[in-house]
SETOR-533288 format. One line per field, with one value per residue (C-alpha): x, y, z; residue in one letter. Coordinates in steps of 0.25 Angstrom, whole numbers, m for minus. Layout:
N
east <- (X:...)
north <- (Y:...)
up <- (Z:...)
resn <- (A:...)
***
This chain:
128
east <- (m496:m498:m485:m477:m484:m480:m466:m464:m469:m460:m449:m451:m452:m440:m431:m436:m433:m419:m416:m420:m411:m399:m400:m401:m388:m381:m384:m379:m366:m364:m366:m356:m345:m345:m350:m354:m359:m348:m353:m350:m336:m333:m337:m329:m317:m305:m297:m286:m286:m273:m267:m254:m246:m242:m227:m225:m233:m227:m236:m228:m230:m244:m240:m241:m231:m238:m231:m236:m247:m256:m269:m281:m286:m286:m279:m267:m265:m252:m245:m237:m235:m225:m224:m232:m233:m248:m254:m266:m279:m280:m290:m282:m274:m260:m261:m270:m259:m247:m235:m240:m254:m261:m269:m279:m278:m288:m280:m284:m277:m271:m263:m257:m243:m235:m223:m221:m228:m238:m253:m263:m274:m288:m291:m283:m288:m280:m282:m283)
north <- (332:336:344:331:323:333:334:319:318:329:323:310:315:324:312:304:315:317:302:301:314:308:294:301:309:297:289:299:301:286:285:297:292:277:278:263:252:247:232:234:240:228:218:223:215:224:220:226:227:227:225:221:214:200:198:184:171:161:149:140:150:155:169:181:192:205:218:232:229:241:243:244:257:269:278:268:263:270:263:251:241:233:218:209:194:190:177:174:168:153:153:161:154:159:154:166:176:179:189:203:201:212:208:213:208:208:207:206:217:208:200:213:212:224:220:208:212:200:199:189:191:187:190:191:196:197:211:210)
up <- (187:173:172:177:166:155:160:160:146:141:148:142:128:130:135:123:113:120:119:104:101:109:102:88:91:96:84:74:82:81:66:63:73:68:54:54:63:72:69:54:57:67:57:45:42:38:26:18:3:m4:m18:m23:m34:m33:m34:m30:m26:m16:m18:m8:3:m2:m2:m12:m13:m17:m21:m21:m10:m8:0:m9:m1:m10:0:0:m14:m16:m4:m9:3:m4:m5:4:6:5:10:1:7:7:m4:m14:m25:m27:m42:m45:m43:m51:m50:m53:m50:m43:m31:m21:m7:5:18:32:40:50:40:34:40:36:43:35:23:23:22:21:10:12:m2:m15:m28:m41:m47:m62)
resn <- (M:F:K:S:K:N:A:L:L:F:G:S:V:G:L:I:V:L:A:I:T:V:T:T:I:L:E:R:T:K:Q:T:A:G:G:E:D:V:R:A:R:A:S:A:T:G:T:L:T:M:K:G:I:V:S:A:I:D:E:T:K:G:L:I:I:V:D:N:V:Q:F:E:D:Q:A:T:T:D:K:N:L:G:T:W:T:V:T:P:P:K:T:F:S:L:A:S:L:Y:S:G:A:K:I:A:L:T:V:K:P:T:T:F:L:A:A:T:H:T:L:T:A:T:E:I:K:V:I:R)
***
């Protein structure tokens, strides 16, 4: 009777230690594989940041023609994407722009249409 009580006690303690060890290993593996919380990645909104030079403003259509459009990303700053037609946000005043102005654009990726060279900006800032 005494041996079975000790075996039960040692078996229970052994299973608890094993469970703690396995849990610790799994937690460390999850952190290195993902790097961050899945909820944080899912809630992040993706936007593109670009820059260019205003070449023309069409106030009747509410469009801006921008030359030398480039991504703001440091790895791709040398890649000129050409001339693009930009639809500004509704709150933006076209009167604040002039031909030759350097601008920074924030763009939703879904409105970045490479085939037609058109995009819709969510934010436009004049770079001085």
